[in-house]
SERO-4910 file (N, C-alpha, C, O; in steps of 0.05 Angstrom, whole numbers):
BEGIN
 pado doro    nc1    nc2    nc3   cac1   cac2   cac3    cc1    cc2    cc3    oc1    oc2    oc3
  Met    A   -319    310   1645   -333    331   1630   -323    359   1639   -320    377   1623
  Glu    A   -319    361   1665   -310    387   1676   -282    394   1665   -276    418   1660
  Ile    A   -266    373   1661   -239    378   1650   -240    389   1622   -226    407   1615
  Leu    A   -258    377   1606   -261    387   1578   -271    415   1577   -263    431   1560
  Leu    A   -289    422   1596   -299    450   1597   -277    469   1606   -275    491   1595
  Ser    A   -260    460   1624   -237    477   1633   -218    481   1609   -208    503   1605
  Ile    A   -213    460   1594   -194    462   1571   -206    481   1550   -192    497   1539
  Ala    A   -233    478   1545   -246    495   1525   -245    524   1533   -240    542   1517
  Ile    A   -250    530   1559   -249    557   1569   -221    568   1567   -217    591   1558
  Phe    A   -201    552   1574   -173    561   1572   -166    567   1543   -154    588   1538
  Leu    A   -173    550   1524   -167    555   1496   -182    579   1486   -171    595   1470
  Ala    A   -207    583   1494   -222    606   1485   -209    632   1495   -207    651   1480
  Phe    A   -201    633   1520   -188    656   1530   -161    661   1516   -154    684   1510
  Gly    A   -146    639   1511   -120    642   1497   -124    653   1469   -110    673   1462
  Phe    A   -142    642   1453   -147    652   1426   -158    680   1427   -151    697   1411
  Gly    A   -177    685   1446   -188    712   1448   -167    733   1455   -167    754   1444
  Phe    A   -149    726   1473   -127    744   1481   -110    752   1457   -104    775   1452
  Val    A   -102    731   1441    -86    736   1417   -101    753   1397    -90    772   1386
  Leu    A   -126    746   1391   -141    760   1371   -147    789   1379   -145    807   1363
  Val    A   -153    794   1405   -158    821   1414   -133    838   1412   -134    861   1403
  Asn    A   -110    827   1419    -85    842   1417    -78    848   1388    -68    870   1382
  Met    A    -82    829   1370    -77    834   1342    -96    855   1331    -87    872   1315
  Leu    A   -121    855   1339   -140    875   1330   -133    902   1340   -134    922   1325
  Val    A   -127    904   1366   -119    930   1377    -93    941   1364    -92    965   1358
  Gly    A    -74    923   1359    -50    932   1345    -55    942   1317    -44    961   1308
  Ala    A    -74    928   1302    -80    936   1275    -95    964   1275    -92    979   1256
  Ile    A   -110    969   1296   -124    994   1297   -106   1018   1305   -108   1039   1292
  Ile    A    -89   1014   1325    -74   1038   1335    -46   1041   1322    -34   1062   1326
  Arg    A    -35   1022   1308     -9   1026   1296    -10   1044   1272    -30   1044   1257
  Pro    A     11   1061   1268     10   1079   1245     14   1063   1219     28   1043   1219
  Ser    A      3   1074   1198      6   1062   1172     20   1081   1153      9   1102   1146
  Ala    A     45   1075   1146     61   1092   1129     75   1074   1108     99   1070   1110
  Pro    A     59   1064   1088     72   1046   1069     91   1061   1050     85   1083   1042
  Asn    A    113   1048   1045    132   1059   1025    149   1036   1014    149   1014   1025
  Pro    A    162   1040    991    177   1018    979    199   1006    996    205    983    994
  Glu    A    211   1023   1013    233   1013   1030    223    993   1050    236    973   1056
  Lys    A    199    998   1061    188    979   1080    179    953   1067    179    932   1080
  Ala    A    172    954   1041    162    931   1027    185    914   1015    181    893   1004
  Ser    A    210    924   1018    233    910   1006    240    886   1023    235    885   1047
  Val    A    253    866   1010    261    842   1024    288    847   1037    306    860   1025
  Tyr    A    292    838   1062    318    841   1075    323    817   1093    304    802   1100
  Glu    A    348    813   1099    356    790   1116    372    801   1139    393    813   1136
  Cys    A    361    798   1163    375    807   1188    381    837   1187    402    845   1196
  Gly    A    364    852   1175    368    881   1175    386    891   1153    390    915   1150
  Glu    A    397    873   1137    415    880   1115    400    877   1088    385    858   1084
  Pro    A    404    896   1071    391    894   1044    403    870   1029    427    864   1032
  Thr    A    386    857   1013    396    834    998    414    843    975    410    865    963
  Val    A    433    827    969    452    832    947    453    807    929    459    786    939
  Gly    A    446    810    904    448    788    886    424    770    888    404    776    901
  Ser    A    426    747    875    404    728    874    403    711    899    423    707    913
  Ser    A    379    702    905    377    684    929    384    655    922    386    639    940
  Trp    A    388    649    897    395    622    888    426    620    888    438    618    867
  Val    A    437    619    912    466    617    915    472    590    927    458    580    944
  Gln    A    494    578    918    502    552    930    511    557    958    531    571    963
  Phe    A    497    545    977    502    549   1006    524    530   1014    524    506   1007
  Asp    A    544    540   1028    566    523   1037    556    504   1059    546    514   1080
  Leu    A    559    479   1055    548    459   1074    563    459   1101    553    448   1120
  Arg    A    586    471   1102    601    472   1127    585    487   1149    587    480   1172
  Phe    A    570    507   1141    553    521   1160    532    502   1171    526    503   1195
  Tyr    A    520    486   1154    500    466   1163    512    446   1182    500    439   1202
  Val    A    536    437   1177    550    418   1194    555    430   1221    551    417   1242
  Val    A    565    455   1222    570    469   1247    544    471   1263    544    467   1287
  Ala    A    522    478   1249    496    480   1263    487    454   1275    477    453   1297
  Leu    A    492    432   1260    484    406   1270    501    398   1295    490    388   1315
  Phe    A    527    404   1294    543    398   1318    535    415   1341    534    405   1364
  Tyr    A    528    440   1336    518    457   1358    493    445   1370    490    443   1395
  Leu    A    474    436   1353    449    425   1364    455    399   1380    443    395   1401
  Ile    A    473    383   1370    479    358   1384    490    364   1412    481    352   1432
  Phe    A    509    382   1414    521    388   1440    502    405   1457    505    405   1482
  Asp    A    485    421   1445    465    435   1460    445    416   1473    438    419   1496
  Val    A    436    397   1458    418    376   1468    432    360   1490    419    351   1509
  Glu    A    458    355   1486    473    341   1507    471    355   1534    467    342   1554
  Val    A    475    381   1534    473    396   1559    445    394   1570    442    392   1594
  Ala    A    425    395   1553    397    393   1563    392    365   1575    376    363   1593
  Leu    A    405    345   1564    401    318   1574    417    312   1599    411    294   1615
  Ile    A    438    328   1604    454    324   1628    440    338   1652    445    329   1675
  Trp    A    424    357   1648    411    372   1670    395    354   1689    399    356   1713
  Pro    A    378    335   1679    364    318   1698    383    301   1715    377    295   1738
  Ile    A    405    292   1703    424    277   1718    436    294   1741    440    284   1763
  Ala    A    442    319   1735    453    337   1755    433    342   1778    440    344   1801
  Val    A    407    343   1771    386    348   1791    384    324   1810    380    328   1834
  Val    A    385    300   1799    382    275   1815    407    267   1829    406    250   1847
  Phe    A    430    279   1823    456    270   1833    458    270   1863    469    251   1874
  Arg    A    446    289   1877    448    290   1907    434    266   1920    444    255   1939
  Glu    A    412    259   1909    396    237   1921    406    209   1913    406    191   1929
  His    A    414    206   1888    423    180   1877    450    184   1863    451    182   1838
  Ala    A    470    188   1878    496    195   1866    508    172   1850    518    176   1828
  Gly    A    507    148   1860    518    125   1846    506    120   1819    520    120   1798
  Pro    A    479    114   1818    467    109   1792    469    134   1773    473    130   1749
  Ala    A    467    158   1784    469    181   1767    497    184   1755    499    191   1731
  Leu    A    517    177   1770    545    178   1760    549    157   1738    563    163   1719
  Val    A    538    133   1742    541    112   1722    527    120   1696    538    118   1674
  Ile    A    502    130   1698    487    139   1674    501    162   1661    504    162   1636
  Ala    A    511    181   1676    525    204   1665    551    195   1651    558    206   1630
  Gly    A    564    176   1663    589    166   1652    585    153   1625    599    157   1606
  Val    A    564    136   1624    557    122   1599    549    143   1577    558    141   1555
  Phe    A    533    162   1585    524    182   1567    547    199   1556    550    204   1532
  Met    A    565    207   1574    588    223   1566    607    207   1549    620    218   1531
  Ala    A    610    181   1555    627    164   1538    616    162   1510    632    163   1491
  Leu    A    590    159   1507    578    158   1480    583    185   1465    589    185   1442
  Ile    A    579    207   1479    583    233   1467    613    236   1460    619    247   1438
  Leu    A    630    227   1477    659    230   1472    668    213   1448    684    221   1432
  Val    A    656    189   1446    663    172   1422    654    186   1397    669    186   1377
  Gly    A    630    198   1396    621    212   1373    638    237   1367    644    242   1344
  Tyr    A    647    251   1388    663    274   1385    691    267   1374    701    280   1356
  Val    A    703    245   1384    729    236   1374    727    227   1345    744    233   1329
  Tyr    A    705    213   1339    701    205   1311    699    229   1292    712    229   1271
  Glu    A    684    249   1300    681    273   1283    707    288   1281    714    298   1260
  Trp    A    722    289   1302    748    302   1302    767    287   1284    781    300   1268
  Tyr    A    768    261   1287    786    245   1271    780    246   1241    797    246   1225
  Ser    A    754    246   1235    746    246   1207    750    273   1193    748    275   1169
  Gly    A    755    294   1209    760    320   1198    735    337   1195    736    358   1183
  Ser    A    713    327   1205    688    342   1202    688    368   1219    673    386   1213
  Leu    A    704    369   1239    705    393   1256    724    414   1245    725    437   1255
  Asp    A    740    407   1224    758    426   1212    742    444   1193    727    434   1177
  Trp    A    746    470   1196    731    488   1178    742    485   1150    726    483   1131
  Ile    A    768    484   1147    780    480   1120    790    451   1120    809    444   1133
  Arg    A    776    434   1105    783    406   1105    808    401   1089    812    413   1068
  Ser    A    825    384   1099    849    377   1085    843    357   1063    822    345   1062
  Thr    A    862    355   1044    858    336   1022    859    307   1032    849    289   1018
  Ala    A    871    302   1055    872    275   1065    844    265   1072    839    241   1070
  Asn    A    826    282   1079    799    274   1087    780    273   1064    757    265   1068
  Thr    A    788    281   1040    770    281   1018    769    255   1003    750    250    988
  Gly    A    788    237   1008    787    211    995    794    213    965    809    230    957
  Ala    A    784    194    950    789    194    921    777    218    908    758    229    918
  Pro    A    788    226    885    778    250    871    748    248    864    735    269    865
  Gly    A    738    225    859    710    222    852    691    228    875    668    234    871
  Arg    A    701    226    900    684    230    923    676    259    927    655    265    938
  Ile    A    693    278    917    687    306    921    663    313    903    646    328    911
  Gly    A    663    303    879    641    308    861    645    332    844    660    350    851
  Gly    A    631    333    822    631    356    804    658    360    790    674    342    789
  Leu    A    662    384    780    686    391    766    711    390    783    732    381    775
  Ala    A    708    398    808    731    398    826    740    370    831    765    365    832
  Gly    A    722    351    834    730    323    839    743    311    815    762    296    818
  Ala    A    734    317    791    746    306    767    774    317    763    791    303    752
  Arg    A    779    342    770    805    355    765    825    351    787    848    357    783
  Leu    A    816    342    811    834    341    834    858    322    829    880    328    838
  Gly    A    854    300    816    875    281    811    896    291    792    918    280    791
  Thr    A    890    311    775    908    320    755    921    347    761    934    359    744
  Leu    A    917    357    786    928    383    793    958    381    799    968    360    807
  Ala    A    972    403    794   1001    403    797   1010    405    826   1029    391    834
  Ser    A    997    422    841   1007    428    868    987    419    890    963    419    885
  Ala    A    998    412    913    981    405    936    964    428    946    942    425    955
  Ala    A    976    452    944    961    476    953    937    481    936    915    488    946
  Glu    A    939    476    910    916    480    892    895    458    898    871    464    897
  Ala    A    904    434    905    886    413    911    870    420    937    846    415    939
  Arg    A    884    431    957    871    439    981    851    461    976    829    461    988
  Arg    A    857    480    959    838    501    953    813    490    940    791    499    945
  Leu    A    817    471    922    793    459    909    778    442    929    753    441    928
  Ala    A    791    429    947    777    412    967    760    429    985    740    420    995
  Arg    A    769    454    989    753    473   1006    729    483    990    711    495   1002
  Arg    A    729    479    964    707    488    947    705    518    946    683    530    948
  Asp    A    728    532    944    728    561    941    714    568    915    721    558    894
  Pro    A    694    585    916    679    592    892    696    603    870    692    597    847
  Glu    A    716    620    877    732    632    856    750    612    843    755    614    819
  Val    A    760    592    858    777    571    846    760    553    828    769    546    806
  Val    A    736    546    837    719    529    820    712    544    794    711    532    773
  Glu    A    707    570    797    700    586    773    724    588    754    720    586    730
  Glu    A    748    591    765    772    591    748    775    564    733    781    563    710
  Glu    A    770    542    748    772    515    735    751    512    713    757    501    692
  Arg    A    727    522    718    706    520    697    715    536    672    711    526    650
  Ala    A    726    559    677    735    576    654    758    562    639    759    562    614
  Thr    A    776    549    654    799    535    641    789    511    625    798    507    602
  Val    A    771    495    636    761    472    623    744    480    599    745    468    578
  Gly    A    728    502    602    711    512    581    727    522    557    719    519    534
  Ala    A    750    535    563    767    546    542    782    523    527    787    526    503
  Ser    A    788    501    541    803    480    528    786    461    512    796    446    495
  Thr    A    759    461    516    742    443    500    731    456    476    716    443    461
***
């Protein structure tokens, strides 16, 4: 019962601290509303164009790889802490862990996922790319043009749409 009372008191002080600080801030901060303050911005930069833009998935893949290797470092830390007292088992566990990470890293490297600009060798059959670019990849004249489409350059895809639209 005493533990529940301690937890309740701790939570009450925590919520009270937050609420009091928000109330004091609302009272003493200056209020100068204007349209510039009410405008939408991203990282301090004014927005340009529509927010419904096709996001390049390569940024997402890079973020995922960063998270994977960031978590790897966080998971190696306990092994490093225990290493002085239990060097043998810690070394075996760290070796197995690093081997698993290395296998995943080599696989991603070999598959081309770590390349920012993916080569046409990693795109497979034209149908795998999808959309207009995938349908047109098999009929393109030059390898350079195929690589540009495989990278999904917006201006190249737009040119292809215009070409196909004019011919139909």
